[in-house]
C-alpha positions in Angstrom: 142.2 145.3 78.6 145.6 146.7 79.3 148.8 145.6 77.6 152.3 146.4 78.7 155.3 145.9 76.4 158.6 146.3 78.3 160.7 145.3 75.3 160.6 146.9 71.9 160.8 143.8 69.7 157.5 142.3 68.5 156.2 139.0 69.6 156.7 135.9 67.4 153.3 134.6 66.3 153.6 131.3 64.5 150.4 129.4 63.9 149.6 126.7 66.5 149.2 123.1 65.6 145.5 122.5 64.9 143.7 120.3 67.4 140.9 118.5 65.7 137.7 118.3 67.7 136.7 114.8 66.5 133.3 114.1 64.9 130.4 116.6 64.9 129.4 117.7 68.3 126.1 116.5 69.6 123.4 118.8 71.1 123.8 120.0 74.7 121.9 118.4 77.5 121.6 120.5 80.6 121.8 118.2 83.6 120.3 118.9 87.0 122.5 119.4 90.1 125.1 121.5 88.4 123.2 124.7 87.7 122.3 126.4 84.4 124.2 129.4 83.0 122.1 132.4 82.4 122.9 132.4 78.6 122.2 128.7 78.1 118.5 129.1 77.4 118.8 130.6 73.9 119.2 134.3 74.6 122.4 136.0 75.6 122.4 138.2 78.7 122.9 141.9 78.3 126.4 141.6 79.8 127.4 139.0 77.2 125.9 140.9 74.3 127.6 144.1 75.4 131.1 142.7 75.2 131.1 141.4 71.6 133.9 142.1 69.2 135.0 141.0 65.8 137.0 137.8 65.7 139.3 137.2 62.7 141.3 134.3 61.4 138.8 131.7 62.4 138.5 130.2 58.9 134.9 131.2 58.7 135.1 134.7 57.5 135.0 136.3 61.0 132.0 137.6 62.8 130.9 139.2 66.0 131.6 136.8 68.8 131.2 137.6 72.5 134.3 138.2 74.6 132.6 137.1 77.8 130.2 134.2 78.6 128.5 132.9 81.7 129.1 129.6 83.4 126.7 127.9 85.8 126.4 129.5 89.3 128.5 127.6 91.8 130.4 125.8 89.0 133.9 126.5 90.4 135.8 126.5 87.1 139.5 126.1 86.6 140.5 124.4 83.4 139.6 125.2 79.8 140.3 123.4 76.5 139.6 124.4 72.9 140.2 122.4 69.7 139.9 123.2 66.0 136.1 123.9 66.3 134.7 126.9 68.2 133.8 125.2 71.4 135.3 125.7 74.8 135.3 122.9 77.4 135.6 123.8 81.1 135.8 121.7 84.2 134.3 122.0 87.7 136.2 121.7 91.0 132.8 121.3 92.7 131.8 117.9 91.3 133.9 117.1 88.2 131.3 118.3 85.8 132.2 119.4 82.2 130.6 122.4 80.5 130.8 123.2 76.8 130.3 126.7 75.4 129.8 127.7 71.7 132.3 130.6 71.3 130.2 132.1 68.5 127.2 132.8 70.8 128.5 132.4 74.4 125.7 129.8 75.0 126.4 126.4 76.4 125.3 123.6 78.6 126.5 120.7 80.8 128.3 118.0 78.8 129.0 115.7 81.8 127.1 116.1 85.1 129.9 115.0 87.3 129.4 113.3 90.6 130.2 113.1 94.3 133.9 113.1 94.9 134.9 114.0 91.3 137.0 117.0 90.4 137.9 118.5 87.0 140.7 121.0 86.8 143.2 121.0 83.9 141.9 119.9 80.5 143.2 119.2 77.0 141.4 118.1 73.9 143.1 115.6 71.6 142.8 115.3 67.8 140.7 112.1 68.2 138.0 113.8 70.2 139.2 112.6 73.6 139.2 115.1 76.4 141.9 114.5 79.1 141.0 115.8 82.5 143.2 116.3 85.6 141.1 115.0 88.5 143.0 116.3 91.6 142.8 113.3 94.0 145.4 111.2 92.3 143.1 110.6 89.2 143.1 111.4 85.5 140.1 110.8 83.3 139.4 110.7 79.6 136.0 111.7 78.2 134.4 111.6 74.8 134.2 115.3 73.9 131.0 114.7 71.9 129.0 112.9 74.5 130.8 113.6 77.8 131.0 109.9 78.5 133.9 108.7 80.7 136.1 106.6 78.4 138.8 105.7 81.0 139.8 106.5 84.5 143.5 106.4 85.4 144.6 106.2 89.1 148.0 107.9 88.9 148.7 108.0 92.6 147.1 107.2 95.9 144.1 109.5 96.6 145.6 111.5 99.4 148.7 113.7 99.5 148.6 114.5 95.8 147.0 117.2 93.6 146.8 116.2 89.9 146.5 119.7 88.5 147.1 120.2 84.8 147.7 118.3 81.6 149.3 118.8 78.2 149.6 116.5 75.1 153.1 115.7 73.8 154.2 112.7 71.7 152.2 109.6 72.5 151.2 110.7 76.0 149.1 113.1 78.0 151.4 114.5 80.7 149.9 115.5 84.1 151.4 117.6 86.8 151.1 116.9 90.6 151.3 120.0 92.6 152.0 118.1 95.8 154.7 115.7 94.6 157.9 115.9 92.5 156.7 113.8 89.6 154.9 114.0 86.2 152.6 111.2 84.9 152.3 110.2 81.3 149.0 108.5 80.2 149.1 106.8 76.8 147.0 108.8 74.3 144.0 107.0 72.7 145.2 103.5 73.5 145.8 101.1 76.3 149.1 101.1 78.1 151.0 101.7 81.3 151.0 105.1 83.0 154.6 106.3 83.2 155.7 108.1 86.4 158.5 110.6 85.7 160.2 111.8 89.0 161.5 115.4 88.8 165.2 115.7 89.6 168.0 118.2 88.9 167.2 121.8 89.8 163.7 120.9 91.1 163.3 121.2 94.8 159.8 120.2 96.1 158.5 122.7 98.7 156.2 121.4 101.5 152.6 122.4 102.0 152.3 124.6 98.9 151.4 124.1 95.3 154.5 123.4 93.3 154.1 122.0 89.7 151.0 123.5 88.0 150.7 124.4 84.3 152.5 122.4 81.7 153.2 122.7 77.9 155.7 121.1 75.5 158.8 122.9 74.4 158.8 124.4 70.8 161.0 121.5 69.6 158.6 118.9 71.1 161.5 117.2 73.0 160.8 118.4 76.5 158.2 119.9 78.8 157.9 123.3 80.4 156.4 123.3 83.9 155.5 126.3 86.0 156.2 126.1 89.7 153.5 128.3 91.3 155.5 128.8 94.5 157.9 130.6 94.4 157.1 131.3 90.7 159.6 129.6 88.5 159.7 127.9 85.0 161.5 124.6 84.4 162.5 122.7 81.3 162.0 119.0 82.0 163.8 116.3 80.1 161.3 113.6 79.0 163.8 110.8 79.2 165.3 111.5 82.6 163.0 113.9 84.4 165.9 116.3 84.9 164.4 119.7 85.5 166.5 122.7 84.5 165.4 126.1 85.8 164.6 128.5 83.0 166.3 131.8 83.3 163.9 134.7 83.3 164.9 137.9 81.7 162.9 141.1 82.5 161.0 139.4 85.3 162.0 138.3 88.7 159.4 135.5 89.0 156.1 134.1 87.7 154.6 133.9 91.2 151.1 132.5 91.2 151.8 131.0 87.8 149.0 128.7 86.9 148.0 127.8 83.3 150.6 127.9 80.4 149.9 128.3 76.8 152.5 128.4 74.0 152.4 129.5 70.4 155.7 128.8 68.7 158.3 130.4 71.0 155.8 132.7 72.7 154.8 131.5 76.1 151.8 132.8 78.0 151.9 132.4 81.8 148.6 133.0 83.6 149.3 134.4 87.1 146.0 133.8 88.7 145.8 136.0 91.8 147.7 138.8 90.1 145.0 138.9 87.4 147.8 139.0 84.8 149.1 137.1 81.8 152.9 137.5 81.4 154.2 137.0 77.8 157.6 135.5 77.3 159.8 134.8 74.3 161.7 131.5 74.6 165.1 131.0 73.2 165.6 128.0 70.8 166.4 125.5 73.5 163.7 126.9 76.0 166.4 127.6 78.6 165.7 131.3 78.8 162.4 133.3 78.8 162.4 137.0 78.0 159.4 139.0 79.2 158.0 140.9 76.2 154.7 142.1 77.6 151.8 141.6 79.9 148.1 141.4 79.4 145.5 142.5 82.0 141.8 143.1 81.8 139.3 144.6 84.3 137.1 141.4 83.8 139.9 139.2 85.1 138.8 137.7 88.5 141.6 135.2 89.3 141.9 133.6 85.9 143.5 130.2 86.0 144.1 128.7 82.6 144.0 129.7 79.0 143.2 128.2 75.6 143.3 129.7 72.2 140.9 130.0 69.3 141.9 132.2 66.3 143.3 135.5 67.5 142.1 135.2 71.1 143.0 133.6 74.4 140.0 132.4 76.4 140.3 132.1 80.2 138.0 131.1 83.0 137.7 133.2 86.2 138.1 130.9 89.2 137.4 133.8 91.7 139.5 132.2 94.4 139.2 135.4 96.5 135.4 135.4 96.4 133.0 133.1 98.3 132.9 129.7 96.7 129.2 129.0 97.2 126.4 127.5 95.0 125.3 131.0 94.3 128.7 132.4 93.3 128.6 133.5 89.6 131.4 132.6 87.2 132.4 133.7 83.7 134.8 132.9 80.9 136.5 135.8 79.1 138.5 136.4 75.9 141.4 138.7 75.2 143.0 139.4 71.8 146.6 138.2 71.1 
């Protein structure tokens, strides 16, 4: 892993809000039709065993945990979510399947088998155990993170002409981005209610035939949303009441082109730039109107990482491998880097 620190000041590192994982997790059931990861049978592969390191700050006294783990062949991962417990949840672009990995061992299995026409991209785990899933074709789903069962399906838009891409939790709603339309969608968290459509106005200019809004997180004060616009590579502060999007001034970087997943710890914002195999690290000002580049993270194991989630002193990412053949035989991994 390589780190670059273009600015001398140190990164702020407040502790994140703990996301509870709900009740105790049930045993994995590996379903047919989605493949089986090479480490899911009870023994880790040599590759996984070779890249273990000591993890600290996990509340359990630390230990040697793998920094790389396999996913099923042909899984086509993109999203990853982690709660308070050491389990990562990942979604499949191939058929909407969900895969769960024990971060302590690197072993996992299929939690939800998916199905024809389903997609799972961005994911977030709520404190009540509900897993919110961006479903691409105008759809968002919620799953029980213990069983994988679909709890609700939300039709946010018509199926065509939209790409429901990523999700974050803020206030009483799960907020979803649409890469092909100038709007965000707010799904009530853990209760019945009406989906809110929030059109993006202000500085936002929707570009045709490319992915616009992608990753999304709340601002440090919890009053607004930060959205990355993958093309041409910009960050926006979005007012939750009006949808007014104010372009965030970047200092030390000209753009965040190929910006995909966002993860924030206090006023430190991590921007995953997928095809660049790079995480850019920014320090936000108090109003999240400027973002100053403080460093970058790269790693030779990155192969088009898309989104990131945190556990203890690590960021975990999935390699989507967009530049490689996307076949049933293509191998995929998740990787961890220290922060």
